[in-house]
N, C-alpha and C positions, 0 to 999 in steps of 0.2 A: 504494500500500500504506500503510495507516494504522498508527499506533503499536501498535494493539491486535492486529494480526495479522502484523507483520513478525517474522522470527526473531531473538529477543532473546538477549543475552549470557547464557551459562550460569554466570556468576559468581553463584551463587544466594545466597551469604552477603550480598552487597551488593544483591541484587534489582535488578541493573542493567538499565535499559530499552534500552540501546544495541543497535543492530543488529549481528549477528555478522558479522565479516569473512569473506568467501567463502573457504572452505577451512579455517576455524578455528572454535573453539567460543566465542570471546570477541569483544567489541567492540574497537575500536582502543585504548581506554583501558586495557583489561585484558589485552592481548596480552603475553606474555613478551617480554623484550628481543630474543631471537633471532627470535621470530615477527614482531615489529614490523619488524625489519631485513629479513626476508624479504618482508614485504608492501610495504615502501617500495621495495624493489628492483624490484618489478613495475611501478611507476609511471614515468611519463615526461611530458614536455611534452604537454599536451592530454588527460591521463588524467582519467576521471571519478572522483568521490569520493562515496561513500555513507557518511555517518556519522550517520545519524538516531538521535536519542535518546542520543547519546554525550556524555560529559563531555569538553570540549575544554580542554586546558591549553596554556600558551605553549610548553612543551617539545614537545608533540605537533604544534603548528602549525609550529614550526621544522623538524621532520623532514619534514612533508608538503610545505612550500614548497621545501625543498632538493631533494626528489625530482622536482619537476615544473619545475624551472628549465631554460630553454633556453640556447643558447650566448651569448645577450645578457644573461643573468642576469635575464630576465623570468620571473615565476611565471605559468604558463599551465595552467589546468585546462580540462576539458570541462564536464560538468554537475557541480555541487557541491550535494549534498543534505544539509543540516544540520537538517532538520526535527526539532523537539523536542530539539535539542541544548542543553546547558548549558555556558556559557563561564565557566571558573574563572580569575578574575583576568586575563582577556585584555583588552588595551586597544588592540590594533591588528589589523585584518583587512585584509591587502593591503599594498602595491599588487598586485592580481591581475588577470589576464585570465581570464574564465570565460565559457562559453556561457550557462549559466543558474545562478543562485545562489538556492537555496531556504533561507530563514531562517524559515519558518513555525513558530510556537510555540517559537522559540528564546528563551533567557533569558540576558541579559548582566548580571552582578552589579555592574558599574561602568561608568564612561564608556568608550566604544569609538569608535575612528576606523576607518571602513570606506572603503576606496579600491579601486574595482573598475571595470574595463572589461568590460561584459557585454551580452548581449541582453535578459535578463530578471532582475529581482531581486524575489522575493516575500518580504514581511515580514508575512504575515497572522498575527495574534495574537502577533507578536513582542513581547518585553518588554525595553525598554532602561531599566533602573532608574536608571542614572547619566547617561542621555542618550547621544546619538550624533551624530557628524559624519559624514555619508554623502556622500562625493565620488564621483560616478558619471559615467561616459562611455558614451554610446550606448544605455543601458539603459532599458527600460520598467519602472517600479517600481509594484508593488502593495502598498500599506501599509494594508490593511483591518484595523480593530480593533487596530492597533498601540498599544503603551503607551510614551509618552515621559515618563519620570519626572523629567527635568531638561531644561534648555534643549538643543535639538537642531536640526540643520539638514540640508538636502539642497542640494547645490551641484554644479556641474560639476567633473570631474576632467580635468586636462590632462597627467597624468604620461606617458601613452602617446601623446600627440599627435604626437610627433616621430618615432615609429617606423612602419615599414611592417609592419603585422601581416598575416601570411599565415595566415588561419584558415579552415577549411573551411566554417564556418557563416556567415561574415561577408557574402559577396556576397548570399546569399538574404535575410539579415536586413536589409541595407541596402535591398533591394527592398521588403520589408514596411514598413519605416519610411517610405519614400517614398510607397508606396501609401496609407498611413494619414495622410499629410500632415505627418509629423514631419521637420523639417529638421536638418541638421548632426549633431553627436554630443552634443547636450545631453541631460541626463536628462529623461525624460518620465514624470511622475507620473500614473497613470491611475486610481487609486482611493484615497480616504481614507474610505471607507464605514465608519461606526461608530468612527472614530478620534477621540480627544481631541487636538486640535491646539493647545491653549493654550500649549505649550512649543516649538512647531515654527516654524522659519524656512525659507522657500523662497527660494533665490537662483538666478536665471537658469535656471529650471526650466520646461519646457514643460507647461502645464496645459490644452492644447486638448482633451485627451481625458479630463480628470480628472472623476471622479464624486465629488461632495461630499455626497451624500445621507446623512443620519443622522450626519454628523460633529459632534462636540461642541466647544463653545467656538470656533466658526468665526470669530466676531468678533475673537478674539485671535490668529488666524493672522497671521504677519508675512510679507509678500511684498516682496522686494527685487530690484533689478535688472530684467532683462527677462524677465517670466513671461507669455507670451502665452496667452490663452484662445481658445476656439473663436470663430468669427465667424458672423454671420447670413448666410443665403443671399444670393447676388447678385441683381441685378435692380432695377428701378425701384420695386417694391412694398415693398422692405425697406430700412430705415435701416441703414446699415453700422455695426456696433458689435460689441463683444466680448460673447459670450453664454456661459452655462454649457452644458456638453454636455447636461445634463438637459433644457434647453429645446429643443434641437434633436431630442432623442429624443422629447419630448412632441409636437412638431410633426410628427414622422414624417420629418424630413429626414436623420437620421443613424442608424447603428447602430454599436455599439462593436466595433472590429476586434480587440480583445485580451481583452475580458471577455465571457463567455458569459451571465452572469446580470445584466447591467445592466438595471435595472427601470425601467419607466415610472412616473413620479410625477406627481401632479396639480399644476396651476399654483399653488395656494395654498402648497404646500410649497416649490416652486421660488422663490416670492416671499420666503419666509423665508431661503433660502440667499442670494439676492441682497442682502437687507437686512443679513445678517451680514457678507458680504464687502465691502459698501459701507462699513460701519463700520470694518472692518479697514483699508481704503484710507484712509479719512478720518483714523483714528488715526495712520496713517503719513504724514500731511500730504500725501497725494496726492489733493487734492480733484478735480482734473480727471480723474484716472483713475477716480474713483468714479462719474463721471457715467453711464457705460454700465451700471453695476450699479443705479443709481437708475432708469434707463430700463427695465431688465429687471424690476425690482420692480413698477413701475407697470404695465407690460405684462401681467404675470401677474395683478395685482389686477384689471385690466380684463377679463381672460379667464375668471376663475374664477366659478363660480356662487355661491360663498360671499360675494361682494361684492354688496350691495344694488343693484337695477337702477338707481336714481337715481344712485348713486355711479359706476356703470359708464358712464352717459351723460355725467356730468361728466368722467370720465377720458377718454372717447372724444373729447370736444371739446378737452380739454387736449392729447391726443395729436395731433389734427388740426392745431391752430393753432400748436403750438410743439414737438412731440415731447417732451412732459412737461418743458418748460423746458430742453431740451438741444439743440434744433435751431433756431438763429437764422434759418436760411433759410426755414423754414416761416412764421415770424412776419412776415418781410419780404414773402413772397408774399401772406400774408393781408392785410397793410396795402395792398399794391398793388391787390388785388381789392376791398377795401373802398372805396378812393378811386375806383376805376373804377365800381363800382356806385352810389355816392353821386353821382358826376358825371352818370351817365346818368339817374338819378332826378330830379336837379335840372334837368337839361336838358329832360326831358320833362314833368314835372309839378310841379317845385318852384319855377320862376321864372315870374312873371306876364308874359305877352306873347303875341303872336300868331305871330311868326316864330320857330319853335323851333330850326331848324337853322342859324342864322347862326354864323360863326366867333367873333364877339364873345361870344355866349351860351355857346359851348363853353368859351372861356377863362374866363369868369366862373364857370361851374359847376365847373370844375376848381379854381379858386382857393378857392372856398367849401368844396369837399370837402377840400382839403389843410388849410385852416384849421380845419375841424371836427375833423380827426384829432388836431391838437395843441391842441384846446380853445380856439381863437380865434374871436371873433365878427366876421364880416365886415361887419355892419351893413347887410345887404342885405334888402330886403323880399321875403318868401317867401310862397308859398301855404301852406295848412294842411298839405298833404302834404310840402312842402319843409321846413317847420319841424320836423315829426316826423322826417324823414330826417336832418336836421342834429343833432337831439337824440340820436338813436340813434348816429350817427357819433361824437359827442362822448363817449359812454360806451364804445363798442367800440374806438375808435382808441387812446386812452391805455392800455387794457388790452393791446392787441396790441403797442404800443411797449414796455410794461413786460415782456411775455413775451420780446420780442427782446433787450432788455437783460439779462434774467435768463439767457437761453440763452448769450449771449456771455460773461457773467461766469462761468457754470458751466464753460466750456471753458478759461478763462484763470486761474481762481482758484488760488492756491497757499497 
């Protein structure tokens, strides 16, 4: 039910958009004191709360939290729907347990600290004018088109970690998290679509299912602690690396378990996302961590039709020989193959003699090939074919060595 058609408060003088409390004509804010007391008496631990469009004050929050406390003094709600609510001078929301918390189109006029143990938190079009510190346990977070007007953060909450929570919805939800590949009770951010993240810091937040498409100022996003991304498919065909969920959608390997409208985007747009996140990692002095995003950017540039064909061929060779300067093992294999090929060519057509397959000639061919790779002249008389073979090896060998060194440096640079 949207704000335009839910039953709104009948306090016509104020033109209040708040949803009417069931059984009354007014919203929670405008109930008479005895009516509010009557409503609160209906609540208990695990009760749902529908306060869409309502103005929430500290006094009202105190009454609501007292009404749903259990014997351990934990505040436990069911579904909490605060869509379109306005928070008046509220600076603390929680610590709460809730099944689902809906903060879509809510407005906080100052800094707020939100501490929640939940299955789902939706902040679509939410407005945090003074910033927010969101400490979350167990929840999937949807923060599309959210506005962070001041420095904000999303981090894990451990307030309820020591309690045995007996919640009706929890076993099924833990199964859904496990099926989606989410481990532990860390917060899992699944969408920043259309959000300006220039003021946002993510700490120990699972980003393996996060959709970054159309996020603004992504290069200024700060990522701290352990924030895992999705991974490439297993198997010998794939370099094991962190990837954006958008890339796996584009390749047809994944679908989003929590978002119905996760859209396919072309590789040229995915390359821009990789470039922005790479810069964010580099600005955070995590050069080694930025390597996978550089790999992803090059991979998307190689795959898009927007890249000229000649550049795509160059990128293909770059990928094959060294994994875009990120895979030293490929460069080593390429050097071994080069030495083997040069040795065979020298053995067969490069050295002048009649007896080709003597062990002495094999040893001589191998020595010349190794020397050519490191640009050394063996001083050996060669045939015309052998001279051209050594000249090519002297060019290709140092290039492969440089690619190998570059790949090693990319993995250890700080």
